[in-house]
A tleap script that builds the chain and sets N, CA, C and O, in Angstrom:
source leaprc.protein.ff14SB
mol = sequence {
  NMET ASN THR VAL LEU LEU ILE ALA HIE ALA
  PRO LEU ALA SER ALA LEU ARG ALA GLY ALA
  LEU HIE VAL PHE PRO ASP ALA GLY ASP ALA
  VAL LEU ALA LEU ASP ILE SER PRO HIE GLU
  PRO PRO GLU ASP SER LEU ALA ALA ALA ARG
  ALA LEU LEU ALA THR ALA PRO ALA ALA ARG
  SER VAL LEU LEU LEU THR ASP VAL LEU GLY
  ALA THR PRO SER ASN VAL ALA GLN ARG LEU
  ALA ALA ASP ALA GLY ALA ALA PRO LEU PRO
  LEU LEU ALA GLY VAL ASN LEU PRO MET LEU
  LEU ARG ALA LEU CYS TYR ARG ALA GLU PRO
  LEU ALA ALA MET THR GLU ARG ALA LEU ALA
  GLY GLY THR GLN GLY ILE VAL ARG VAL ALA
  ALA ALA PRO THR CPRO
}
set mol.1.N position { 110.467 86.119 83.712 }
set mol.1.CA position { 109.928 85.743 85.351 }
set mol.1.C position { 110.958 86.756 85.727 }
set mol.1.O position { 111.883 87.153 85.019 }
set mol.2.N position { 110.667 87.110 86.929 }
set mol.2.CA position { 111.055 87.899 87.998 }
set mol.2.C position { 111.905 87.077 89.261 }
set mol.2.O position { 111.334 86.297 90.023 }
set mol.3.N position { 113.580 87.446 89.348 }
set mol.3.CA position { 114.010 87.460 90.411 }
set mol.3.C position { 113.308 88.224 91.968 }
set mol.3.O position { 112.481 89.129 91.857 }
set mol.4.N position { 113.642 87.856 92.990 }
set mol.4.CA position { 113.172 88.096 94.516 }
set mol.4.C position { 114.639 87.981 95.040 }
set mol.4.O position { 115.254 86.919 95.135 }
set mol.5.N position { 115.198 89.431 95.424 }
set mol.5.CA position { 116.363 89.316 96.533 }
set mol.5.C position { 115.990 89.486 97.889 }
set mol.5.O position { 115.291 90.420 98.282 }
set mol.6.N position { 116.288 88.907 98.352 }
set mol.6.CA position { 116.067 89.003 100.464 }
set mol.6.C position { 117.098 89.280 100.279 }
set mol.6.O position { 117.996 88.711 99.658 }
set mol.7.N position { 117.041 90.463 100.969 }
set mol.7.CA position { 117.962 90.755 102.238 }
set mol.7.C position { 118.139 90.964 103.389 }
set mol.7.O position { 117.962 92.182 103.402 }
set mol.8.N position { 118.385 90.660 104.508 }
set mol.8.CA position { 117.866 90.446 105.864 }
set mol.8.C position { 119.092 90.117 107.076 }
set mol.8.O position { 120.079 89.457 106.753 }
set mol.9.N position { 118.945 90.583 108.333 }
set mol.9.CA position { 119.351 90.299 109.117 }
set mol.9.C position { 120.129 88.314 109.491 }
set mol.9.O position { 119.168 87.565 109.319 }
set mol.10.N position { 120.852 87.825 109.716 }
set mol.10.CA position { 120.825 86.647 109.559 }
set mol.10.C position { 120.249 85.913 110.568 }
set mol.10.O position { 120.219 86.479 111.661 }
set mol.11.N position { 119.872 85.019 110.513 }
set mol.11.CA position { 119.772 84.124 109.441 }
set mol.11.C position { 118.200 84.367 108.868 }
set mol.11.O position { 117.535 83.536 108.249 }
set mol.12.N position { 117.946 85.213 109.101 }
set mol.12.CA position { 116.308 85.854 108.608 }
set mol.12.C position { 116.019 85.038 106.745 }
set mol.12.O position { 115.300 84.155 106.275 }
set mol.13.N position { 117.229 86.142 106.150 }
set mol.13.CA position { 117.248 85.934 104.765 }
set mol.13.C position { 116.766 84.533 104.298 }
set mol.13.O position { 115.664 84.275 103.813 }
set mol.14.N position { 117.856 83.622 104.547 }
set mol.14.CA position { 118.229 82.459 103.900 }
set mol.14.C position { 116.672 81.395 104.319 }
set mol.14.O position { 115.914 80.659 103.687 }
set mol.15.N position { 116.816 81.888 105.790 }
set mol.15.CA position { 115.863 80.882 105.807 }
set mol.15.C position { 114.146 80.988 105.547 }
set mol.15.O position { 113.418 80.000 105.454 }
set mol.16.N position { 113.569 82.781 105.432 }
set mol.16.CA position { 112.918 82.783 104.176 }
set mol.16.C position { 112.864 82.087 103.090 }
set mol.16.O position { 111.852 81.640 102.550 }
set mol.17.N position { 113.811 82.000 102.801 }
set mol.17.CA position { 114.540 81.922 101.203 }
set mol.17.C position { 113.823 79.791 101.129 }
set mol.17.O position { 113.259 79.240 100.184 }
set mol.18.N position { 114.149 79.265 102.347 }
set mol.18.CA position { 114.316 77.970 102.754 }
set mol.18.C position { 113.043 77.482 102.924 }
set mol.18.O position { 112.701 76.311 102.762 }
set mol.19.N position { 112.266 78.517 103.294 }
set mol.19.CA position { 110.245 78.566 103.347 }
set mol.19.C position { 109.696 78.331 102.673 }
set mol.19.O position { 108.782 77.508 102.619 }
set mol.20.N position { 110.365 79.418 101.510 }
set mol.20.CA position { 109.589 79.333 99.617 }
set mol.20.C position { 109.624 78.209 99.260 }
set mol.20.O position { 108.644 77.623 98.801 }
set mol.21.N position { 111.332 77.447 99.479 }
set mol.21.CA position { 111.495 76.813 98.734 }
set mol.21.C position { 111.289 75.518 99.070 }
set mol.21.O position { 111.731 74.602 98.378 }
set mol.22.N position { 110.452 75.287 100.399 }
set mol.22.CA position { 109.605 73.999 101.084 }
set mol.22.C position { 108.178 73.998 100.118 }
set mol.22.O position { 107.687 73.008 99.577 }
set mol.23.N position { 107.720 75.261 100.072 }
set mol.23.CA position { 106.194 75.609 99.115 }
set mol.23.C position { 106.848 75.571 97.662 }
set mol.23.O position { 106.293 74.856 96.827 }
set mol.24.N position { 107.882 76.221 97.331 }
set mol.24.CA position { 107.697 75.679 95.902 }
set mol.24.C position { 109.658 75.516 95.257 }
set mol.24.O position { 110.595 76.172 94.801 }
set mol.25.N position { 109.160 73.866 95.763 }
set mol.25.CA position { 110.876 73.772 95.289 }
set mol.25.C position { 111.204 74.082 93.555 }
set mol.25.O position { 112.232 73.692 93.001 }
set mol.26.N position { 110.290 74.724 92.984 }
set mol.26.CA position { 110.908 75.179 91.388 }
set mol.26.C position { 110.868 76.006 91.253 }
set mol.26.O position { 110.394 76.427 90.198 }
set mol.27.N position { 111.416 76.987 92.384 }
set mol.27.CA position { 111.629 78.352 92.423 }
set mol.27.C position { 112.849 78.475 92.513 }
set mol.27.O position { 112.965 79.623 92.085 }
set mol.28.N position { 113.776 78.172 92.734 }
set mol.28.CA position { 115.170 77.903 93.670 }
set mol.28.C position { 115.854 79.008 92.783 }
set mol.28.O position { 116.654 79.725 93.385 }
set mol.29.N position { 115.679 79.233 91.565 }
set mol.29.CA position { 116.865 80.198 90.869 }
set mol.29.C position { 115.685 81.893 90.941 }
set mol.29.O position { 115.986 82.937 90.363 }
set mol.30.N position { 114.701 81.736 91.596 }
set mol.30.CA position { 114.004 82.891 91.500 }
set mol.30.C position { 113.798 83.374 93.332 }
set mol.30.O position { 112.816 83.528 94.058 }
set mol.31.N position { 114.900 83.458 93.473 }
set mol.31.CA position { 114.992 83.942 94.937 }
set mol.31.C position { 116.288 83.804 95.987 }
set mol.31.O position { 116.487 82.878 96.773 }
set mol.32.N position { 116.948 84.758 95.813 }
set mol.32.CA position { 118.489 84.546 96.308 }
set mol.32.C position { 118.204 85.040 97.552 }
set mol.32.O position { 117.177 85.605 97.928 }
set mol.33.N position { 119.056 84.818 98.071 }
set mol.33.CA position { 119.057 85.430 99.525 }
set mol.33.C position { 120.430 86.001 100.685 }
set mol.33.O position { 121.090 85.167 101.304 }
set mol.34.N position { 120.599 86.997 100.777 }
set mol.34.CA position { 122.031 87.975 101.293 }
set mol.34.C position { 121.330 87.598 103.011 }
set mol.34.O position { 120.130 87.811 103.188 }
set mol.35.N position { 122.201 87.040 104.181 }
set mol.35.CA position { 122.098 87.157 104.888 }
set mol.35.C position { 123.038 88.062 105.807 }
set mol.35.O position { 124.069 87.436 106.057 }
set mol.36.N position { 123.025 89.267 106.363 }
set mol.36.CA position { 123.574 90.284 106.411 }
set mol.36.C position { 123.770 89.739 108.343 }
set mol.36.O position { 122.986 89.527 109.268 }
set mol.37.N position { 124.948 89.716 108.197 }
set mol.37.CA position { 125.645 89.532 109.766 }
set mol.37.C position { 126.010 91.123 110.255 }
set mol.37.O position { 126.288 92.191 109.710 }
set mol.38.N position { 125.808 90.528 111.805 }
set mol.38.CA position { 125.935 91.934 112.459 }
set mol.38.C position { 126.836 92.789 112.995 }
set mol.38.O position { 126.548 93.857 113.534 }
set mol.39.N position { 128.700 92.018 112.761 }
set mol.39.CA position { 129.567 92.350 112.812 }
set mol.39.C position { 130.196 93.292 111.352 }
set mol.39.O position { 130.958 94.239 111.548 }
set mol.40.N position { 129.842 92.962 110.160 }
set mol.40.CA position { 130.231 92.934 108.890 }
set mol.40.C position { 129.742 94.694 108.323 }
set mol.40.O position { 128.628 95.202 108.194 }
set mol.41.N position { 130.792 95.112 108.149 }
set mol.41.CA position { 130.634 96.669 107.136 }
set mol.41.C position { 130.117 96.561 106.476 }
set mol.41.O position { 130.163 95.640 105.660 }
set mol.42.N position { 128.978 97.929 106.526 }
set mol.42.CA position { 127.775 97.937 105.869 }
set mol.42.C position { 128.190 98.075 104.010 }
set mol.42.O position { 127.388 97.966 103.082 }
set mol.43.N position { 129.413 98.294 103.938 }
set mol.43.CA position { 130.419 98.406 102.604 }
set mol.43.C position { 130.412 96.683 102.000 }
set mol.43.O position { 129.814 96.081 101.108 }
set mol.44.N position { 131.167 96.424 102.773 }
set mol.44.CA position { 130.753 94.956 102.939 }
set mol.44.C position { 129.827 94.029 102.189 }
set mol.44.O position { 130.180 93.148 101.405 }
set mol.45.N position { 128.296 94.424 102.620 }
set mol.45.CA position { 127.184 93.719 102.585 }
set mol.45.C position { 127.080 94.589 101.502 }
set mol.45.O position { 126.827 94.028 100.435 }
set mol.46.N position { 127.195 95.732 101.475 }
set mol.46.CA position { 126.541 95.985 99.617 }
set mol.46.C position { 127.538 95.330 98.853 }
set mol.46.O position { 127.074 94.769 97.861 }
set mol.47.N position { 128.734 95.228 98.999 }
set mol.47.CA position { 129.583 94.968 97.775 }
set mol.47.C position { 128.495 92.474 97.894 }
set mol.47.O position { 127.866 91.737 97.135 }
set mol.48.N position { 128.773 92.455 98.636 }
set mol.48.CA position { 127.905 91.621 98.541 }
set mol.48.C position { 126.415 91.313 97.789 }
set mol.48.O position { 126.099 90.412 97.012 }
set mol.49.N position { 125.891 92.070 98.165 }
set mol.49.CA position { 124.169 92.169 97.597 }
set mol.49.C position { 124.611 92.494 95.959 }
set mol.49.O position { 124.153 91.931 94.965 }
set mol.50.N position { 125.585 93.517 96.003 }
set mol.50.CA position { 126.263 93.223 94.401 }
set mol.50.C position { 126.133 92.104 93.249 }
set mol.50.O position { 125.525 91.898 92.199 }
set mol.51.N position { 127.401 91.312 94.386 }
set mol.51.CA position { 127.400 90.467 93.426 }
set mol.51.C position { 126.580 89.318 93.562 }
set mol.51.O position { 126.376 88.589 92.591 }
set mol.52.N position { 126.148 89.116 94.548 }
set mol.52.CA position { 124.955 88.802 94.550 }
set mol.52.C position { 123.032 88.961 93.195 }
set mol.52.O position { 122.055 88.261 92.929 }
set mol.53.N position { 123.424 89.916 92.935 }
set mol.53.CA position { 122.541 90.359 91.870 }
set mol.53.C position { 123.163 90.344 90.930 }
set mol.53.O position { 122.421 90.678 90.007 }
set mol.54.N position { 124.444 90.085 90.469 }
set mol.54.CA position { 124.381 89.998 89.261 }
set mol.54.C position { 124.367 88.649 89.021 }
set mol.54.O position { 124.529 88.552 87.805 }
set mol.55.N position { 124.284 87.753 89.408 }
set mol.55.CA position { 124.465 86.042 89.531 }
set mol.55.C position { 122.947 86.076 89.065 }
set mol.55.O position { 122.438 84.998 88.758 }
set mol.56.N position { 122.231 87.167 88.993 }
set mol.56.CA position { 120.487 86.567 88.456 }
set mol.56.C position { 119.993 87.026 87.137 }
set mol.56.O position { 119.849 88.244 87.036 }
set mol.57.N position { 119.689 86.260 86.055 }
set mol.57.CA position { 119.715 86.045 84.958 }
set mol.57.C position { 119.503 88.052 84.098 }
set mol.57.O position { 118.645 88.798 84.569 }
set mol.58.N position { 120.119 88.371 83.301 }
set mol.58.CA position { 120.055 89.237 83.045 }
set mol.58.C position { 118.769 90.037 82.257 }
set mol.58.O position { 118.610 91.254 82.162 }
set mol.59.N position { 117.723 88.716 81.612 }
set mol.59.CA position { 116.434 89.518 80.889 }
set mol.59.C position { 115.753 89.529 82.293 }
set mol.59.O position { 114.675 90.123 82.269 }
set mol.60.N position { 116.183 88.914 83.779 }
set mol.60.CA position { 114.789 89.227 84.531 }
set mol.60.C position { 114.486 90.605 85.505 }
set mol.60.O position { 115.263 91.255 86.204 }
set mol.61.N position { 113.618 90.701 85.351 }
set mol.61.CA position { 113.951 91.638 87.017 }
set mol.61.C position { 113.799 91.844 88.126 }
set mol.61.O position { 112.655 91.402 88.233 }
set mol.62.N position { 114.101 92.241 89.259 }
set mol.62.CA position { 114.220 92.267 90.940 }
set mol.62.C position { 113.301 92.736 91.261 }
set mol.62.O position { 112.705 93.556 90.562 }
set mol.63.N position { 112.865 92.310 92.553 }
set mol.63.CA position { 112.208 92.644 93.574 }
set mol.63.C position { 113.132 92.532 95.103 }
set mol.63.O position { 113.409 91.502 95.719 }
set mol.64.N position { 113.438 93.784 95.410 }
set mol.64.CA position { 114.324 93.497 96.696 }
set mol.64.C position { 113.091 93.428 97.783 }
set mol.64.O position { 111.997 93.895 97.468 }
set mol.65.N position { 113.261 92.949 98.815 }
set mol.65.CA position { 112.869 92.595 100.012 }
set mol.65.C position { 113.616 92.676 100.958 }
set mol.65.O position { 114.581 91.913 100.911 }
set mol.66.N position { 113.488 93.714 102.337 }
set mol.66.CA position { 113.786 93.624 103.405 }
set mol.66.C position { 112.994 93.186 104.666 }
set mol.66.O position { 111.787 93.161 104.908 }
set mol.67.N position { 114.666 92.676 105.759 }
set mol.67.CA position { 112.965 93.017 107.191 }
set mol.67.C position { 112.595 94.238 107.929 }
set mol.67.O position { 111.473 94.545 108.332 }
set mol.68.N position { 113.999 95.067 108.080 }
set mol.68.CA position { 113.840 96.104 109.061 }
set mol.68.C position { 113.916 97.374 108.248 }
set mol.68.O position { 114.703 97.424 107.303 }
set mol.69.N position { 113.132 98.428 108.561 }
set mol.69.CA position { 113.220 99.409 107.776 }
set mol.69.C position { 114.151 100.415 108.538 }
set mol.69.O position { 114.089 100.420 109.768 }
set mol.70.N position { 115.051 101.307 107.862 }
set mol.70.CA position { 116.242 101.847 109.068 }
set mol.70.C position { 117.152 100.882 109.577 }
set mol.70.O position { 118.201 101.184 110.146 }
set mol.71.N position { 116.840 99.965 109.416 }
set mol.71.CA position { 118.454 98.757 109.855 }
set mol.71.C position { 119.370 98.744 109.098 }
set mol.71.O position { 118.937 99.380 108.137 }
set mol.72.N position { 120.582 98.379 108.823 }
set mol.72.CA position { 121.762 97.914 108.296 }
set mol.72.C position { 121.139 97.437 106.562 }
set mol.72.O position { 121.142 98.071 105.507 }
set mol.73.N position { 120.613 95.945 106.938 }
set mol.73.CA position { 119.843 95.258 105.238 }
set mol.73.C position { 119.231 96.118 104.812 }
set mol.73.O position { 119.564 96.237 103.633 }
set mol.74.N position { 118.079 97.235 105.213 }
set mol.74.CA position { 117.623 97.852 104.425 }
set mol.74.C position { 118.489 99.131 104.254 }
set mol.74.O position { 118.174 99.841 103.299 }
set mol.75.N position { 118.950 99.311 104.595 }
set mol.75.CA position { 120.412 100.981 103.878 }
set mol.75.C position { 120.930 100.115 103.053 }
set mol.75.O position { 121.389 100.551 101.998 }
set mol.76.N position { 120.992 98.481 103.369 }
set mol.76.CA position { 122.018 98.086 101.806 }
set mol.76.C position { 120.770 98.045 100.502 }
set mol.76.O position { 120.738 98.811 99.539 }
set mol.77.N position { 119.957 97.113 100.750 }
set mol.77.CA position { 118.479 96.861 100.063 }
set mol.77.C position { 118.287 98.296 98.687 }
set mol.77.O position { 118.146 98.255 97.465 }
set mol.78.N position { 118.415 99.870 100.090 }
set mol.78.CA position { 118.060 101.086 99.493 }
set mol.78.C position { 118.847 101.318 98.566 }
set mol.78.O position { 118.501 101.415 97.389 }
set mol.79.N position { 120.562 101.493 99.194 }
set mol.79.CA position { 121.544 101.828 98.332 }
set mol.79.C position { 121.780 101.323 97.360 }
set mol.79.O position { 122.458 101.799 96.449 }
set mol.80.N position { 120.952 99.655 97.408 }
set mol.80.CA position { 121.363 98.407 96.089 }
set mol.80.C position { 120.275 98.743 95.148 }
set mol.80.O position { 120.286 98.478 93.946 }
set mol.81.N position { 119.275 99.388 95.836 }
set mol.81.CA position { 117.761 99.370 94.226 }
set mol.81.C position { 118.266 101.041 93.765 }
set mol.81.O position { 117.519 101.584 92.950 }
set mol.82.N position { 119.679 101.984 94.327 }
set mol.82.CA position { 119.289 103.528 93.957 }
set mol.82.C position { 120.125 102.848 92.871 }
set mol.82.O position { 119.809 103.040 91.697 }
set mol.83.N position { 121.242 102.010 93.196 }
set mol.83.CA position { 122.276 102.085 92.109 }
set mol.83.C position { 121.476 101.711 90.058 }
set mol.83.O position { 122.060 101.935 88.998 }
set mol.84.N position { 120.234 101.195 90.236 }
set mol.84.CA position { 119.870 101.065 88.982 }
set mol.84.C position { 119.734 102.207 88.130 }
set mol.84.O position { 119.441 102.348 86.943 }
set mol.85.N position { 120.096 103.168 89.287 }
set mol.85.CA position { 119.819 104.575 88.133 }
set mol.85.C position { 118.359 105.465 87.668 }
set mol.85.O position { 118.023 106.278 88.530 }
set mol.86.N position { 117.750 105.433 86.832 }
set mol.86.CA position { 116.816 106.272 86.714 }
set mol.86.C position { 115.580 105.408 86.755 }
set mol.86.O position { 114.467 105.914 86.895 }
set mol.87.N position { 115.810 103.809 86.609 }
set mol.87.CA position { 114.723 103.196 87.225 }
set mol.87.C position { 115.517 101.826 88.400 }
set mol.87.O position { 116.122 100.762 88.267 }
set mol.88.N position { 115.008 102.737 89.544 }
set mol.88.CA position { 115.406 101.954 90.458 }
set mol.88.C position { 114.806 101.008 91.014 }
set mol.88.O position { 113.662 101.335 91.331 }
set mol.89.N position { 115.144 99.696 91.343 }
set mol.89.CA position { 114.360 98.573 91.991 }
set mol.89.C position { 112.986 98.441 92.879 }
set mol.89.O position { 112.773 99.098 93.899 }
set mol.90.N position { 112.392 97.800 92.501 }
set mol.90.CA position { 111.643 98.172 93.687 }
set mol.90.C position { 111.847 97.385 94.853 }
set mol.90.O position { 112.335 96.274 94.644 }
set mol.91.N position { 111.507 97.791 96.416 }
set mol.91.CA position { 111.963 97.718 97.581 }
set mol.91.C position { 110.743 97.720 98.394 }
set mol.91.O position { 110.059 98.730 98.559 }
set mol.92.N position { 110.420 96.299 99.017 }
set mol.92.CA position { 109.333 96.573 99.963 }
set mol.92.C position { 110.230 96.344 101.419 }
set mol.92.O position { 111.432 96.157 101.232 }
set mol.93.N position { 109.833 96.342 102.630 }
set mol.93.CA position { 110.768 96.224 104.039 }
set mol.93.C position { 109.664 95.910 104.668 }
set mol.93.O position { 108.623 96.169 104.066 }
set mol.94.N position { 109.580 95.397 105.768 }
set mol.94.CA position { 108.785 94.290 106.730 }
set mol.94.C position { 108.629 93.054 105.958 }
set mol.94.O position { 107.572 92.745 105.408 }
set mol.95.N position { 109.319 92.603 105.938 }
set mol.95.CA position { 109.253 91.109 104.388 }
set mol.95.C position { 108.620 89.744 105.921 }
set mol.95.O position { 108.869 89.762 107.126 }
set mol.96.N position { 107.817 88.801 105.116 }
set mol.96.CA position { 107.428 87.679 106.014 }
set mol.96.C position { 107.340 86.907 104.740 }
set mol.96.O position { 107.501 87.249 103.569 }
set mol.97.N position { 106.977 85.534 105.416 }
set mol.97.CA position { 106.979 84.043 104.516 }
set mol.97.C position { 105.542 84.822 103.702 }
set mol.97.O position { 105.858 85.389 102.657 }
set mol.98.N position { 104.286 84.888 104.009 }
set mol.98.CA position { 103.237 85.413 102.528 }
set mol.98.C position { 103.812 86.255 101.857 }
set mol.98.O position { 103.894 85.897 100.682 }
set mol.99.N position { 104.272 87.257 102.068 }
set mol.99.CA position { 104.804 88.238 100.949 }
set mol.99.C position { 105.413 87.830 99.931 }
set mol.99.O position { 105.212 88.014 98.731 }
set mol.100.N position { 106.543 86.987 100.758 }
set mol.100.CA position { 107.417 86.017 99.531 }
set mol.100.C position { 106.900 85.287 99.064 }
set mol.100.O position { 107.612 84.981 98.108 }
set mol.101.N position { 105.800 84.533 99.045 }
set mol.101.CA position { 105.388 83.037 98.345 }
set mol.101.C position { 104.237 83.611 97.664 }
set mol.101.O position { 103.680 83.260 96.624 }
set mol.102.N position { 103.896 84.967 98.804 }
set mol.102.CA position { 103.261 85.622 96.828 }
set mol.102.C position { 103.501 86.042 95.905 }
set mol.102.O position { 102.794 86.107 94.899 }
set mol.103.N position { 104.883 86.527 96.119 }
set mol.103.CA position { 105.622 87.543 95.085 }
set mol.103.C position { 106.416 85.984 94.322 }
set mol.103.O position { 106.927 86.162 93.216 }
set mol.104.N position { 106.464 85.033 94.721 }
set mol.104.CA position { 106.918 84.050 93.792 }
set mol.104.C position { 105.372 83.034 92.686 }
set mol.104.O position { 105.353 82.389 91.637 }
set mol.105.N position { 104.314 83.455 93.753 }
set mol.105.CA position { 103.210 82.633 92.581 }
set mol.105.C position { 102.997 83.792 91.351 }
set mol.105.O position { 102.365 83.417 90.364 }
set mol.106.N position { 103.503 85.180 91.383 }
set mol.106.CA position { 103.205 85.893 90.393 }
set mol.106.C position { 104.403 86.422 90.195 }
set mol.106.O position { 104.490 87.624 89.942 }
set mol.107.N position { 106.034 85.255 90.311 }
set mol.107.CA position { 106.661 86.460 89.568 }
set mol.107.C position { 106.917 85.926 87.624 }
set mol.107.O position { 107.924 85.999 86.919 }
set mol.108.N position { 105.930 85.570 87.408 }
set mol.108.CA position { 105.926 85.819 85.714 }
set mol.108.C position { 104.832 87.121 85.269 }
set mol.108.O position { 104.339 87.262 84.150 }
set mol.109.N position { 104.634 87.908 86.325 }
set mol.109.CA position { 103.647 89.103 86.026 }
set mol.109.C position { 104.471 90.083 85.509 }
set mol.109.O position { 105.596 89.651 85.257 }
set mol.110.N position { 104.288 91.349 85.244 }
set mol.110.CA position { 105.564 92.774 85.191 }
set mol.110.C position { 105.959 92.484 86.536 }
set mol.110.O position { 105.532 91.623 87.306 }
set mol.111.N position { 106.920 93.419 86.696 }
set mol.111.CA position { 107.456 93.278 88.296 }
set mol.111.C position { 106.543 94.653 88.728 }
set mol.111.O position { 106.749 94.767 89.936 }
set mol.112.N position { 105.738 95.618 88.350 }
set mol.112.CA position { 104.934 96.390 89.299 }
set mol.112.C position { 103.691 95.497 89.933 }
set mol.112.O position { 103.234 95.430 91.074 }
set mol.113.N position { 103.382 94.907 88.818 }
set mol.113.CA position { 101.943 93.478 89.308 }
set mol.113.C position { 103.189 93.181 90.246 }
set mol.113.O position { 103.484 94.201 90.869 }
set mol.114.N position { 103.826 92.350 90.476 }
set mol.114.CA position { 104.436 91.535 91.467 }
set mol.114.C position { 104.452 91.992 92.863 }
set mol.114.O position { 104.080 91.474 93.916 }
set mol.115.N position { 105.094 93.326 92.502 }
set mol.115.CA position { 105.443 93.828 93.911 }
set mol.115.C position { 103.878 94.430 94.194 }
set mol.115.O position { 104.022 94.818 95.353 }
set mol.116.N position { 102.999 94.625 93.970 }
set mol.116.CA position { 101.766 94.864 94.632 }
set mol.116.C position { 101.223 93.786 95.137 }
set mol.116.O position { 100.610 93.873 96.201 }
set mol.117.N position { 101.364 92.382 94.367 }
set mol.117.CA position { 100.708 91.065 95.127 }
set mol.117.C position { 101.706 90.839 96.297 }
set mol.117.O position { 101.462 90.257 97.354 }
set mol.118.N position { 102.940 91.441 95.888 }
set mol.118.CA position { 103.509 90.460 97.212 }
set mol.118.C position { 103.558 91.595 98.438 }
set mol.118.O position { 103.942 91.134 99.513 }
set mol.119.N position { 103.268 92.822 98.427 }
set mol.119.CA position { 103.018 93.961 99.787 }
set mol.119.C position { 101.509 93.386 99.908 }
set mol.119.O position { 101.120 93.124 101.046 }
set mol.120.N position { 100.490 93.136 98.648 }
set mol.120.CA position { 99.337 92.597 99.559 }
set mol.120.C position { 99.150 91.013 100.462 }
set mol.120.O position { 98.346 90.705 101.341 }
set mol.121.N position { 99.926 90.462 100.008 }
set mol.121.CA position { 99.897 88.621 100.302 }
set mol.121.C position { 100.820 89.585 102.143 }
set mol.121.O position { 100.408 89.189 103.234 }
set mol.122.N position { 101.653 90.427 102.113 }
set mol.122.CA position { 102.334 90.646 103.143 }
set mol.122.C position { 101.434 91.158 103.924 }
set mol.122.O position { 101.566 90.841 105.106 }
set mol.123.N position { 100.610 91.806 103.685 }
set mol.123.CA position { 99.496 92.769 105.141 }
set mol.123.C position { 98.702 92.173 105.202 }
set mol.123.O position { 98.227 92.152 106.337 }
set mol.124.N position { 97.846 91.134 103.980 }
set mol.124.CA position { 96.757 90.101 104.402 }
set mol.124.C position { 97.080 88.848 104.933 }
set mol.124.O position { 96.175 88.027 105.083 }
set mol.125.N position { 98.922 88.411 105.427 }
set mol.125.CA position { 98.875 87.655 106.098 }
set mol.125.C position { 99.366 87.496 107.566 }
set mol.125.O position { 99.691 86.513 108.233 }
set mol.126.N position { 99.286 89.051 107.860 }
set mol.126.CA position { 99.094 89.130 109.528 }
set mol.126.C position { 97.212 89.484 109.856 }
set mol.126.O position { 96.540 90.481 109.592 }
set mol.127.N position { 96.942 88.514 110.351 }
set mol.127.CA position { 95.615 88.450 111.120 }
set mol.127.C position { 95.659 88.248 112.487 }
set mol.127.O position { 96.458 87.358 112.779 }
set mol.128.N position { 95.060 88.776 113.490 }
set mol.128.CA position { 94.577 88.004 114.786 }
set mol.128.C position { 93.728 86.924 114.534 }
set mol.128.O position { 92.803 86.841 113.726 }
set mol.129.N position { 94.326 85.802 115.627 }
set mol.129.CA position { 93.986 84.477 115.162 }
set mol.129.C position { 93.108 84.075 116.680 }
set mol.129.O position { 93.939 83.845 117.558 }
set mol.130.N position { 91.980 83.967 117.084 }
set mol.130.CA position { 91.280 83.347 118.074 }
set mol.130.C position { 92.128 82.472 118.614 }
set mol.130.O position { 93.026 82.061 117.879 }
set mol.131.N position { 92.066 82.010 119.914 }
set mol.131.CA position { 92.916 81.018 120.816 }
set mol.131.C position { 91.619 79.967 120.629 }
set mol.131.O position { 90.437 80.294 120.514 }
set mol.132.N position { 92.141 78.705 120.631 }
set mol.132.CA position { 91.235 77.614 120.113 }
set mol.132.C position { 90.525 77.280 121.643 }
set mol.132.O position { 91.151 77.349 122.701 }
set mol.133.N position { 89.042 76.893 121.516 }
set mol.133.CA position { 88.493 76.720 123.126 }
set mol.133.C position { 89.190 75.605 123.318 }
set mol.133.O position { 89.224 74.734 122.449 }
set mol.134.N position { 89.918 75.475 124.633 }
set mol.134.CA position { 89.866 74.422 125.266 }
set mol.134.C position { 88.519 73.269 125.611 }
set mol.134.O position { 87.370 73.660 125.820 }
set mol.135.N position { 88.876 72.003 125.617 }
set mol.135.CA position { 87.778 71.103 125.378 }
set mol.135.C position { 87.426 70.887 127.189 }
set mol.135.O position { 86.507 70.155 127.557 }
savepdb mol mol.pdb
quit
């Protein structure tokens, strides 16, 4: 089984985790969340991310999900991904609930396959919905 680590602007990471656990209540150990507060120095956020990552079972691979590419949470996630050395952790930006749910559905697959399914779930979860006709 793989683990998902959400790193996003506060309180988005925790809110996404709560939404995912509403759908998959048995996935609590498979999804971790780090909310980045607006006034926290990036080095402190990176230390918190490293500490949270250390709580994931050693036998599990980790997929990083973040909200806005180029923002502080994304930068922290990129540094955390790079810390893995020769095999950086996969990182997807633009996280949304469909992306997270898809990742959790396929958390038993190899990490590369789970990452691709999460990416597909995120993009397929964005659709234009027509307004309901008024009676």
